[in-house]
C-alpha positions in Angstrom: 96.7 51.8 95.1 95.3 49.5 92.1 97.4 47.0 90.4 96.7 44.6 87.4 96.2 41.1 88.2 98.0 39.6 85.2 101.6 37.7 85.1 104.5 39.9 84.6 104.7 38.7 81.0 101.2 39.5 80.2 101.0 42.7 82.5 104.0 44.0 80.5 101.9 43.6 77.3 98.9 45.1 78.5 100.5 47.9 79.7 102.1 48.5 75.8 98.6 48.0 74.5 97.0 50.3 76.7 100.0 52.8 75.5 99.5 51.9 72.2 96.1 52.5 72.1 96.5 56.0 73.8 98.9 56.7 71.1 97.0 56.2 68.3 93.6 57.3 69.9 94.6 60.3 71.2 96.0 63.2 69.6 96.2 65.8 72.2 99.5 65.4 74.4 98.0 67.4 77.5 95.3 64.5 77.5 97.8 62.1 76.6 99.6 63.1 79.8 96.7 62.7 82.1 95.7 59.4 80.7 99.3 57.9 80.6 99.3 59.0 84.5 96.2 56.9 84.9 98.0 53.8 83.0 100.8 54.2 85.2 99.2 54.2 88.3 97.1 51.4 87.2 99.7 49.1 85.9 102.2 50.0 88.5 105.3 48.1 86.9 108.0 47.6 88.5 111.4 48.3 87.8 112.2 45.1 86.3 108.7 45.2 84.2 109.8 48.5 83.2 112.7 47.3 82.0 111.2 44.8 80.2 108.4 47.0 78.5 111.6 49.5 77.2 113.1 46.2 75.8 109.9 44.6 74.1 108.4 47.7 73.0 111.1 50.1 72.2 109.2 52.1 69.7 106.2 53.1 72.3 109.0 53.3 75.4 110.8 56.1 72.8 107.8 58.0 72.0 106.6 58.2 76.1 110.1 59.0 77.0 110.1 62.0 74.0 106.7 62.6 75.5 107.9 63.1 79.0 110.8 64.7 78.0 108.8 67.7 76.3 106.2 67.4 79.2 109.5 68.0 81.8 110.8 70.9 79.1 107.5 72.8 79.3 107.2 72.2 82.8 110.6 73.9 83.2 110.0 76.5 81.0 106.8 77.5 83.1 108.8 77.1 86.1 111.3 79.6 84.8 109.0 82.3 83.3 107.5 82.2 87.0 110.9 82.5 88.6 111.3 85.8 86.2 107.9 87.1 87.4 108.7 87.1 90.8 112.2 88.6 90.2 110.9 91.6 88.5 108.2 92.0 91.2 110.9 91.4 93.9 113.0 93.9 92.2 109.4 96.6 92.1 109.0 96.0 95.7 113.2 96.8 96.4 112.8 99.4 94.0 109.3 101.0 95.9 110.5 100.7 99.1 113.8 102.6 98.5 112.1 105.6 96.8 109.9 105.3 99.6 112.7 105.3 102.4 114.4 108.4 100.2 111.3 110.2 100.0 110.1 110.0 103.4 113.2 109.0 105.4 112.9 106.6 108.2 108.9 107.1 108.7 108.6 103.8 106.8 106.9 101.3 109.3 107.3 97.6 109.4 103.5 97.5 108.5 103.8 99.6 105.7 106.8 97.4 104.6 105.3 94.2 104.9 102.1 95.8 103.0 104.7 97.0 100.0 106.3 93.6 100.7 102.8 91.4 99.7 101.2 93.8 97.4 100.6 92.7 93.6 102.0 93.5 90.2 99.3 96.1 89.6 99.1 97.5 92.9 102.7 98.1 93.0 102.7 99.6 89.3 99.8 102.2 90.8 101.8 103.2 94.2 105.5 103.9 91.8 103.0 106.4 89.9 101.4 107.8 93.2 104.9 108.4 94.9 105.9 111.3 92.6 103.2 113.7 93.9 102.3 111.9 97.2 103.2 114.0 100.5 103.2 111.4 102.8 103.1 107.3 102.6 99.2 107.0 103.8 98.5 108.8 99.8 100.6 106.4 98.4 99.3 103.0 100.4 95.6 104.1 101.4 
């Protein structure tokens, strides 16, 4: 891993200058997130150096903390959206399987069940429409 070859005091100052430069030159926080990762990896500040940075450069540290919080919040929101979408899809799978079992009894094979469980949202919707008129499982799934 790369490492800056500076004394602790100089290393913290160089890190602060890099962060300050990033914040002043790059308006896009998406790009800032990529660049700050690079700065962090290159600087490789230890816990004591990070504390020194926070104490000597509180404004920059606060900006980076709020930036990290915003980035973390967006990640959590994205994760929640993905979780909701997965939950909806699992519900669609459960409903379709239940409808197929009600309509066709125990003729639903394990292969058919796995096919339904692995289907994407568009396919599940198509199959849900087909179940209304299908006479066989094959008419739905194939």
